[in-house]
N, C-alpha and C positions, 0 to 999 in steps of 0.2 A: 196836541198830537192830532193829526187828521183822522177822521173816522175810518177811512180806507185802511190806514196803517194799523189801527186797532184791530180791525177785522182780519187783516192778513196775519198779524201777530198771533191772534187767537187760533186761526186756522193752522198755522205752523205748529203751535203747541199741541193741538189736537192730533195732527198728523204724526207728530213725534211720539205721542202716547200710543197710537195704534201701531207704529213701527216697533216700539219697545215690546208691546204685547206679542207681535209676530215673532220677535227674537226669543222671548221667553217660551213661547209655544214650541219652538224648535227643540228645546231641551226636554220637553215632556214626551215621554215615550208613548208611542201609539201602538197599534196592533202589528206594525211592520218595523223591521230594522231600519235605522236611519243613521247616516253619518253625523247628523246634528247631535245625536246622543253622546258622542264621544269627542267631537272635534274641539270642544272647549276645555277638555282635560289638559292640565299643565303637567309637563314631563320635565324632570331635571335633566338637562342636556348640556354637557360641558359647563356645569356650574350655574346655568341659567334656567329659570322656569320658562319653558317654551310651550306654546299650544301644540297639541298633538298633530293638527293638520299642517303645521309648518315643517314637521320633521318626518312625516310619513304620508303615504298614499292610502286613502281610506276607500274601500270598495264594498258594494252591497251585491254579491253575486246571486243571492236569493232572499226572499222576504224575512228569513229567520237567521241570517248570517251576516256578520260584519268582518271583513278581512282588512288587516292593517299591515302594510308592507313599508317598513322604514327605508328612507333613502340611504341611511347609514346603518348596516346590520348590527353594529356595536350598540345601537340604542335599544335593541329588542328588550333587554332585561329592564332598562329604565322605564320603557313604555308599559311593560307587563306590571311592574311595581306600581306605577301611577294608576293603572286601571284597577288593580286590587285595592288601592287606598281610596279610590273614588267611591261615591255612594251608588254606583250602578247596580251592584249585586250580581254581576256576571263574572264568572271565572274565565280568564283568558287561557287559550290553548296555544302555547308557543312551540313551533316545530323547528326553531333554529333559523328560519328564513322569514317567516311571517307569523302574525298572531291572528287566530280566529276567535271570534266571540259568537257563540251560539246564543241567540236571543230567545229565551223561553217565552211561551205564550203567557199572557197576563191572566191571573185568576179573575173570576167575576168580581170578587171583593176589591181587588187592586184596581180593576178598570173603573169601578164606581168611585173609588177614592180619587183617582186621577181625573175623572170627569168632574168631580166636585172641585178639585183644585183649579181646573181650567175655568170653571164658572167663577170662582173667587178672583182669579187673575183678570177675567173680563170685567168684573165689578170694580176692581181697583183701577182699571183703565178708564172705565166710565167716570169714576170719581175724578181722575185727572182731567178728563174732557170737561166735566162740569166746573172744575176749578178754573180752567181756562175761560169758560163762559163767564163765570162770576167776576174774574179779574177784568175781562174785557168790558163787562157791563159797568163795573165801578169806574173804569177809565172814561166810558161814555158819559156816565152821570157827572163826573168831575168836569168834563168838557162842557156839558150842558149848564152846570152850575156857574162856571166861569164865563158863561155867555159866548163861548167860542163857536157853538153850533146851535141851530134852531131845535125846538122840541120835536118837530116832525122828522128832521134828519137823525136825531138821537133815537127816536122810536124805530125808524127804518133800519138803523144800524143794529139795534137790539134784536129786531126780527131776523136780520141776516145772521147774527151770532147764534140765535136759536135754531135757524135752519142748518147751520154748520154743526151745531151740537147734535141735532137729530140725525144728520147724515153720518157723523162719525160714530155715534152710538149704534146705529144700524149696522155699520161695518163691524163693530165689536161683536154684536149679536151673531152676525153671520160667521165670523172667525171662530167664536166659541162653539157654535153649532157644528161647524165642520170638524173642529178638533175633537169634540165629544163623540161625533160619529166615528171618527178614525179610531179613537180609544175603545169604543164599545164594540167595534167590528171584531169578530172572532176569527 
């Protein structure tokens, strides 16, 4: 396998790990209401489990309120039931046309818990990045051992893999920092 291909493969794995982290962060509640808090909730709709954002419009009219307006008003009860069964801890207010979710401010203790969870998620992402580095380095060593590449080329490729690792770990640190700031904001 050519060294360029090994490096590209490792970079793709690292990029994917960072994207997964971004997706996970969307579901972590910050100081403001966000559609990402509820769009993943599955609602039983005509016998099928359907993501909420497929059957309703989700709006954030102010920082502490989420408004859900179903495309089909008959789905209101099912949406309300799904929200109550989720682990959100927010009671929906159904007025017959739409559902309002008043997002209460987070307590200091809860903010600290969430900030700690975010840090753990970041560490898990860094582990995935380091695993990609380890796998790439093993492939480079294998190519070197089979005499498919020179020692200098192998060392350059390993340096490139390390630079990629540093770059993506830096991105993770930045994402974690921003999310923690969002959570700790009162």
